[in-house]
Each structure stands twice: as structure tokens, then as C-alpha cells.
C-alpha positions as CSV (number, residue, x, y, z in Angstrom):
1,M,132.4,94.1,146.5
2,S,131.0,90.9,147.7
3,K,131.8,89.3,150.5
4,K,134.1,86.9,150.9
5,G,133.0,83.2,150.9
6,T,130.2,84.8,149.2
7,T,128.2,84.6,145.8
8,T,126.4,87.1,144.1
9,G,123.8,84.7,143.6
10,E,124.2,84.0,147.5
11,E,124.0,88.4,148.1
12,F,121.2,88.3,145.9
13,E,119.3,85.9,147.9
14,D,120.6,87.6,150.6
15,F,118.5,90.7,149.8
16,L,115.9,89.5,148.7
17,K,115.1,87.7,152.1
18,F,115.5,91.4,153.7
19,A,113.6,93.1,151.1
20,M,110.7,91.0,151.7
21,K,111.0,91.3,155.9
22,Y,111.6,95.3,155.7
23,R,107.9,97.0,156.8
24,P,108.9,101.0,155.9
25,Q,107.2,103.1,158.6
26,K,104.0,105.9,157.2
27,R,106.1,109.6,158.3
28,R,103.6,111.0,159.3
29,V,102.1,113.9,158.8
30,K,100.7,116.7,161.0
31,S,98.2,118.0,159.6
32,K,96.8,121.4,160.8
33,P,93.1,122.0,162.6
34,K,90.3,122.8,159.5
35,E,89.1,126.3,160.7
36,R,84.8,126.0,159.7
37,T,83.9,129.4,158.3
38,C,80.2,130.5,159.2
39,F,78.3,132.0,156.9
40,T,74.6,133.4,157.3
41,P,72.2,131.3,155.1
42,S,71.4,135.1,152.9
43,E,75.8,135.0,152.1
44,V,75.4,131.6,151.0
45,R,72.4,132.2,149.2
46,D,74.6,135.6,147.4
47,I,78.0,132.3,146.5
48,L,75.5,130.2,145.0
49,K,73.9,133.1,142.7
50,Q,77.5,134.1,141.3
51,N,78.6,130.1,141.1
52,N,75.1,130.0,138.9
53,L,75.0,126.6,141.6
54,T,71.0,124.8,141.6
55,D,69.4,123.7,145.0
56,E,70.5,120.0,143.9
57,S,74.1,121.0,144.1
58,L,73.5,123.1,147.7
59,Y,71.3,119.8,149.0
60,K,74.0,116.9,147.0
61,R,77.1,119.2,149.7
62,L,74.9,118.7,152.4
63,L,74.6,115.3,152.2
64,G,78.2,115.0,151.7
65,M,79.3,117.0,154.7
66,G,76.8,114.6,156.5
67,E,73.6,115.8,157.2
68,S,70.4,113.5,156.5
69,S,68.4,113.9,153.6
70,D,65.6,114.8,155.6
71,N,67.7,118.1,157.3
72,A,69.1,119.0,153.7
73,K,66.2,119.5,151.8
74,V,64.6,121.7,155.0
75,L,68.1,123.7,155.0
76,V,68.1,124.6,150.8
77,Q,64.3,125.0,151.6
78,R,65.4,127.5,154.3
79,I,68.8,129.3,152.5
80,L,67.6,129.3,148.9
81,H,63.6,129.8,149.2
82,P,63.1,132.2,152.8
83,T,59.9,132.8,154.0
84,E,59.6,135.7,155.9
85,K,59.6,134.2,159.8
86,D,63.5,133.2,157.9
87,L,64.0,135.9,156.9
88,E,63.6,137.6,160.5
89,L,65.3,135.3,162.7
90,E,68.6,135.4,160.3
91,Q,68.2,139.7,161.0
92,S,67.5,139.1,164.9
93,V,70.9,136.8,164.9
94,K,72.6,139.4,162.7
95,E,72.1,141.8,165.2
96,K,72.0,139.9,167.9
97,D,76.0,139.2,166.8
98,L,75.9,135.5,167.5
99,Y,77.2,134.3,163.5
100,L,81.4,133.6,163.8
101,D,83.3,136.1,162.2
């Protein structure tokens, strides 16, 4: 197994030199682009009710998605506690088919 003229210790030292210099290349994983799903505020409200989630859980999720604190508070208010104006706006957007399918 060993080459002529080299001892086992020398082979081991050569291997250690190789192991110290070896830099494996990371395989590039091709990722599929994520499709964004859009929900209406009423659909989000229904999902939260079905899963027994609170206002705070929606707020934390919005913060996790990168929304600012103030914007997240407004979104929670409009989604979970909509005014008549918010409901009318949602209905008009639905009628015009502006939400993505």
C-alpha cells in the first residue's frame, strides 16, 4: 500500500498536509422562486379564527415579515377590527377583481 521509500508516518503527514489545505466547494442548491399568495382581509380573519390565533400573533407575524411596528398595528386593526369604510373598500376591490388569484 505504501509507496517505496516512504514510511507510514510520512504518508500520514502527507495526508494531514492535504487535509489542512483541502477546501471543499459547496454545492449550489437551485431554489424555486416562491409564489406569493395574496389573501383578502376577510380571508385572513377567517384563517386566524379557524386556528384560534390572537391579534398579537398576527402582529408578531407581520413584524417577522418585515413590516414596521406602526404599519403592523394599522394592518392588525384593519384586518381584525375593520370599520365600515374598510369593509366597503374590500368589497369594491373584490368586485373589480384586483386581488390576485
